[in-house]
N, C-alpha and C positions, 0 to 999 in steps of 0.2 A: 872732152874730159869724161869720162867712165861710170858708170852705173854697177858694183857689183850688188847684186843679192843673192844672197841662200835665205832657201828654207830649211829645215828638222822635223825632222818626226822622229821623237825621243822614246825611247824601251825603257819599260820597270823599273830598271835602277834610274832612270833620271831623277836624283831629290830635287829639291828645290834649293839647295847652297850648291849644289854640281852647277846647276842653270846661272847662278847670281854666279859663282866663280866665271862659269866660263865667258859673261855678258863681261862683267870686270876684268878678266885677263882682255879680252880681243880689245876694251876699248880702248885700254891699258897701253899697247902694242906702238912706237914709236915710231908714227909711215908717214917715212918726206913724202910728200902730194897729196897723202890724204886729207882734204876737203869739209869731208862730212863722214858719221859714225852715227848710226843707230841702229837699235838691237832691244826685243821684247817679243816673251811668251802673248801666241792666240788668246783672243780674248772667249774665243767660245762661241762668240754668232753667228755659224754658222755649222753642219757637223761637215766632215772631211775635211776640215780647215789642218794642215800643220803644225808645230806645237811651237815652234821660234823662227825669227822669221833674222834678218841682217841686214841694212842695204850699211852700204858702202861707197861715197865719191869718191875717184880721181883724180888728179891734173891731166893725167896720158894713159897709154898702154904702159908703156916702161913706169911708172909707179905704181900702176894695177902690178903689174909682172914682177916686181921689188914686194913689195906689200907679198904677192903668192909663194912663193920661193925664200921667205926671208923665213931664217932656222928658230926662232920663238913662236912667229908664228907655225911653223910647223910640228914645233912640239905640242903648243894647247890642242889641235887637230887630232895630235895621234896619242897625246894620253888625255885629251879632255873630254873633247868631242868625243872619239870615235866609241868609247866606252860606254858610250846613253843614247847613239842612235840609231835608229833603224833605216833612214834612210835620210841622203844628202841631195839636194837640186837646187841647179848653181844655174845664173844666167848673168853674161856681163852687157854692155849694149851702153850707146851712145847718148848722152843726155848734151 
């Protein structure tokens, strides 16, 4: 099982509506082998935190790779995420 974690630093152009659209479209992707998906905005409990987090679990490396290379996923990253982010950190690990 692979856990995929992504943290986003949003820029000044990121509206609440855009963030909701990003979360909704990523959650709605059809991803064979994706077993869990959670995404949400930071609660502001510590200074310096990033703004938005995504956690997704996949049955296998192959399932994660298919998700990562998916054309619709690429469109969301390119057209919705990239314009409103200053920084993105990613990590995948086995669970």
